N, C-alpha and C positions, 0 to 999 in steps of 0.2 A: 109018941107025941112030942112035938117040938115045943120047948118052952121059950117064950120071947121075954127077953130082959127089958123091962120098961126103961131102965136107965140108959140103954143104948140109944133109944129114940131121943131121950132128953139130951144125950151127948151130941147126937147128930144135929138136933135143933140148936143146941148151944154153939156148935162149931159153925153152923150156917149163919146164925145171928152174929157171931163174932166176925165172920168174913164180910157180911153185909155192913156191919158197923165200921170196920176198917175201911171199906170202900167209900162209905159216906164221909168218914173222917178225912180220907184223902181228897175226896171231892170238895169238902168244906175247906180244907187247907188250901186247895187250889183256888177256890173262890176267894178266900181271904187274900191270897197273893195277888189275884186279879184286882181285888178291891184296893189293895195297897198300891199296885201299879197305877190304877185309875186315879187314886187319890194323889199320888205323886205327879201324875200327868196333869191333873186338874190344878194342883198347886203350881206347877211350872207354867201352866197356861195363865193362871191368875197373875203370877209374877211377870210373865211376858206382857200381859195387858197393862199392869202397873208401870212396867218399864216403858211401854209404848206411850202411856199417858204422860209419864215424866218427860220423855223425849218431845212429845207434841207441845207440852207446856214450856219446855226450854226453848223450842223453836219459836213459839209465839212470843215469848219474852225477848228472845234475840231479835225477832222481827221488829218488836217495839223499840229496842235500843239501837237497831241498825239504821242509822239516819245520817244524812250528809250535813246536818246542822245540829250541833250539840249545844248551841247557845241561842235559845229562843226568847230570852228575856233581856230587855235593855240593861237593867241593873247589873245582872251577872255578867253580861257580855262586856260592859264598860269597865267593870272591875277587873275582868280578865285582861282586857287590853292594857289597863294601867299596870297590872302586875307584870305582864310581859314586857312592857316598855321599860319598867324599872328593874327588870331581871329578877323578879320575885316568883315567877311562875316556873313550873317544872318543864314546860314545853313551849316552843314558839317564840322564845326571847330573841333568837338570832335574827328574825325577820321583822318583828314588830317595830324595833327601833328604826331601821331604814325606811319602812313604809310610812311611819308617822313623820319622821324628820324630812324626808324628801318631799312628800306631799305638802307639808307645812311650808317648806322653802319655796316650792312652786306657787303656792297660794299667795304668800306675802310678798314675793318679788324682792327687788333690791331695797326699796324704801317707798314711803308714801309720797306721791307726787301731788303738789298743790298747783292748780291751774286756775287762772282768773277766768270767770265765765264771761260770755259775750252778753253784755248788758248795756243799757243806755248810759248808766253812770259807772264810772270806773271805781275800783276798790280803793278805799281810803288806806293811808299808811297804817293807821291804828288798827285796822282790821287784820292786816297781815302780821303786825307785831303781836297782837293777841293770839292769833291762830298758831304762829310758830312757838310762842311761849306755852300755849296749851299742849301742843304736841310734845315739846321737849320735857315739860314738867311731868307728864304722865307716861313718859317712856315710849311714846308712839313713834319716835324717830330713832330708837336704838334696839338693842337685843330684846328688851322687854316685850315689844310688840310681837317679835318672833315667838316668844314663850306663850303669849296670849293666843296666837294662831295655832301653835302646837297643841295647847290644851283644847282648843276648839275642834281641831281635827281628831283628837283622841276621844272627846266626849260627844262630838257631833252637835254641839250647841254652844252658844256663848251668851253670857249675861254680864253686862257692864253697867255698874251702878255709878251715877253721878252724884257727887257730894261737894258741898261748898266748904272750902277751907279759907276762913277769914284771916288766919294768921299768916298765910303765904304772902310774901312781898316780892314783887318783880319790878324791874326798872327798864324803861324803854327810852330810846334816844329822843323820840319826838314828843312824847306826852309826859315824860317824867316818871316818878315813882308811883307805883300803884299797889294796892293791897287787895288780897283776896284772889282766889283762883279756883276754878272748877276742877276737882280731882276725879279720876276714874278708878273704880275699885272692881277688878274682875272677880267673879264668883265662880267657883268650880262646883259642879253638881256632886262630884265624889266627896268633897269636903263637907258640904252642907246641902242635902237633898232639897229640892224646891219644885214647886208646881206653878205653872203659868195659867192664869185665868184670862180668857180672851173676851173681847166685847162682841157685839153682834156683827161687826164687820170682819171679825177674824184676827184683829190685831191684839197684841199682848197688852193687857190692861193692868193686872196686878201680879205680884210674885209672892207666894206663900212659902216660907221655909219650914223644914221639919224641925229645926232648932228653934225653940220658942224664944230664945234670947235674941234672935235676929228678927228685927221688926220687918213687917211686910213693906214691899215697895209698890208704889203706884206710878203709873205713867204721868209725867214725862221724866221721872228720875232714874230711868234705866233704859237700856237697849237690849233686845233679845232677838236672837236668830237661831235657827236650827239647820242642820244638814240632812238632806234626804227625808224619807218618810212620806206619808200620804197627806194630801191637802186637807187642812182642817185639823189634823192630829198634831197640835202644836207641842205637845209634851212627849211625842214619840219619834225622836230622830232616828235615822239609820245611817251610821257612819260607814265609810268604806272599809275601815279596819275591822268592823264587825263581820263583814262577809269573808274576810280572809282567815278567821280564827281556825277553822277546821283544817284548811289547806296548809297553813303555816305549821300547825302541830304535826300533821302527817309528814311534811317535808323534813322537819327536824328529827322525827323518829326514824326516817330513812337514813339520815346521816348517822344517827346513833347506832342503828343496826349495822351499817357498813363498818363503823368503828369496831363494834363487837366482833364482827366476822374477821376483820383484819387482825384483831388482837389474838384470836384463837387460831386462825388459819393462814396468817401471812407467811409463815415459814413451813417447810415440809415437816410432817409429823412422822418420826421413826416408829416402826412397828416390828417387834420381834415375834416370830412364829415358832413356838416351842412344841415339842411332841409330847412332853409329859409335864405334869404339875411340878415335879421336882426341878425340872429344867427351867420352867418359868420362874420358880422361886429363886433359883440361883441367879438368873439374869437380873431380877429385881434387886437382889442383894448387891450384885456387882455394880449396878447403876447407882444405888444408894451410896456406895463408897466413893463415887465420883460426882459430887454435886455440881462441879463446874465443868462437867464434860460438855464439849461442843460437838456439833455435827461434823465439823471438819476434822476433829481428832479421831484417830483410829480406835476402834473398840472391837475386841475379838471375843466372840461367843460361839457356842455350838449351835445356836438357833439360827433359823433363816432371818434375813434382815431386809426390810424394804421400806420405802416411803409411801405414805398414803395421804392424798389430798382430796377434799370433798368436791363434789360437783358445784361449780361456781356459776351455773346458769341463773340461780336465784339472785346473784349479785347484779346481773344485768337488769333483772326485773326491778330491783330496788332503785337502781340508777334511773331507769325509765320512769318509775313512779315519782322520784324526786323532781325530775325535769317537768313532768306534767303538773305537779303541784306548784312549782315556781312559775310556770307559764300561766296557770290559772290565777295566781296572785297578781301577776303582771297585767292580765286582762281586766281584773277587777279594779285595780288601783290606777292603772295608766302609767305605772313606773316601768321603764324599759327593762327587759330581762337581764341585760348585761350589768345593770345596776344592782341586780339581785343574785350575782355570782355566775350567771350563765353567759360569760363573755363570748363563748364559741358560737352562740346562736346569732350574734349580730354580725353577719357576713354580707348582708345586702347593702350595696352602696346607696341606692335610692331610699331605703328605709332609714339609714343613718342620716342622710341629708334632711329628711322630713321629721326627724326625731323631735326637734324643738316644737314644731307645730302640733304634733300628736300629744306631747306632754302638756302643752298649754290647753289644748282642747279637753284633756282629761280632768283638769281642775278649773275649767272656765266657769262652771256653775258655782263652785265654792268661792271663787274670786269675786264674782258678782255679789254673792251674799255678804262677804266680808266688806266689800266696797260700799254697799248700801248701808251696812251697819256703821261704818266710819262716818259717812255723810250725815246719817241720822244723829250720831253721837255729837258731831260738831254743831249741828243745828240746835239740839237740846242744850248743849253746853253754852252756846252763845246766848240763848234766851235766859238761862240761869245766871250767867255772868251779868247781864244787864239788870236782872231782877234783884240780885243780891248786892251788887256793887253800887247801885243807885247812880251809875255813871252813864255816859253816852253808850248807846247800844252798839253791838257788833253786827255788822251786816254779813251774816253767814251765807246769804244767797250770792255773794260776790265771788265765791270760790267753789271749786269742785275738786274733791279728793279722789285719787285713783291709785292703784297699786302698779308700780312700774315693773314691767317685764317685756322683753322684746326678743323675737326669734330671728334667725338668719333670714327667713323669708320676708319678715317685716323690714329688716334693714335693707334688703334688696329692693323692696317696694319703695322705701324712702329715697334710695339712691336713684332709681330708674324712673320714678314717677314724680314724687313731690319736689325733689331738688331741681330737676330741669324746669318744672313749672314755676318754681319760685325764682329761678335765675332769669326766666323769660317774662317775669312780672305777671304771670297768669294766676299766681297764688300768693296771698300775703305771707310774708316771712313768718309772722306769728303762728300761722297754721302749721307751717313746717316745724317750728320749734315745739309746738304743742304735741306733735307726734313723737318727739324724741324723749326717751326716759331720762330722769335725773336732771332735767333742764327746766328751770322756771322761765317761761317765755317772757313774762312781764319784766323780770329782773334783767334778762339777757338783752331785751330790746332797749331797756333804760341804759344799760352799760354801753350798748352800741351807739346810742344817740349821744351819750357823753363823749365817747371816743371819736365820733364823727365831728362833734363840735371842736374838740381839741385838735384834731387833724386839720379842720378848716382854719382855725385860728393860726396854726403853725404855718400852713400854706400861705395865708394872707400876710403874715409877718415876713415870710421869705420873699414875697413878690411886691413889697412896697417900693414905688418908684423913688429913685434918688439915693437910696441907702447904699446900693452897690457902688455908685459913682463916688460917694463920699469916702467909702472904704478904700477905693483905688487912689484917691487924692492923698489920703492919710498915709498910704503905703509909699507913695512917691516921695512925700516929705521925709 
């Protein structure tokens, strides 16, 4: 009889159980590894999603800042223009000065012309005396008027206050000493912010200053004009310099980039190719011993030696970008490109011949605005002069003020059309003189009349009968 050991079955069961347990443990470990890999993959996926969201956010923010106009507010734009003009800004200072000064010079012309209007009654001498004194006293016949126009071109607006100066004394040859004169006070928006209130007809009625110490102004004690902007938006001028801010900044950055490139790469850069780190260390030490070593001086090392220069195609791109920005500034302001450093572009003879007409056309609107402001200023000043001085009024309607400027084409027109017509008595000489700048037709005709009278008297005296015979008799004796 065979005896079965019960412990053998238990051992078999235990061995089987142990085998199964190990298999499950291996399977569990494998599952844990898979779970860990999955977790890592999910973590990477989440990180990728977050990175994508960041990239999309950055792209959207870049799209919002990627604009061709960085100055959309009049106040910030005008302050930037002033800072660039006075060289206080980081960029754009090289071009803002020429843009403002050249346009202001073209607008103001040589001087203010005073012409007598065609009227039934001629202008009185005291009217001309007062007008000349008014212009001289307030600097409208000298450099101060140029400064006023420069500020107007910079801010896109002008505000001229009229104030009575009772202490001012001036002397005229015809009417004697006089006391009191109307003075003109220019106000800059940058110095003291102001708002214009208009009447129902759209004309400036009152001026309110941000500085409470400055009293409000009411018409007719001021003259206001603006450059550009929409009709009816009396407080929102748009000056030409505003439109050039982005392009002037980009152009100057191009010049700065070119300077940086020239600074780093203007000369060939020597490169030593060493086979080992020790050899490279030795070369550095040898170079350090020779701080004044020049490329032309011999330098003997065991390493390979060559010159490396970067690809300069991007320099051509910078130059092209600079040209495009300057051309854009020229098209906005009407200033010829060769006045903005690109003299090589002015190679067309016909373009050069018509340059004066093109520049005059570029500032024609601003010239009309300033001219109308001058005539309104004289009109209001004359009324104030009569009211405050309690003397005979000034006939402001007898004169017309204009800004003198003339181009080659206008000179040719005067020479070929007006001058022959005046010589053939088809046109009054006064109309010819009125077309010429810096000439007062009334004064010129008066001087011609006096000269003709003097010539006539001289000729009459030379041709008196008998005088010649008497002289011959005296000579014979």
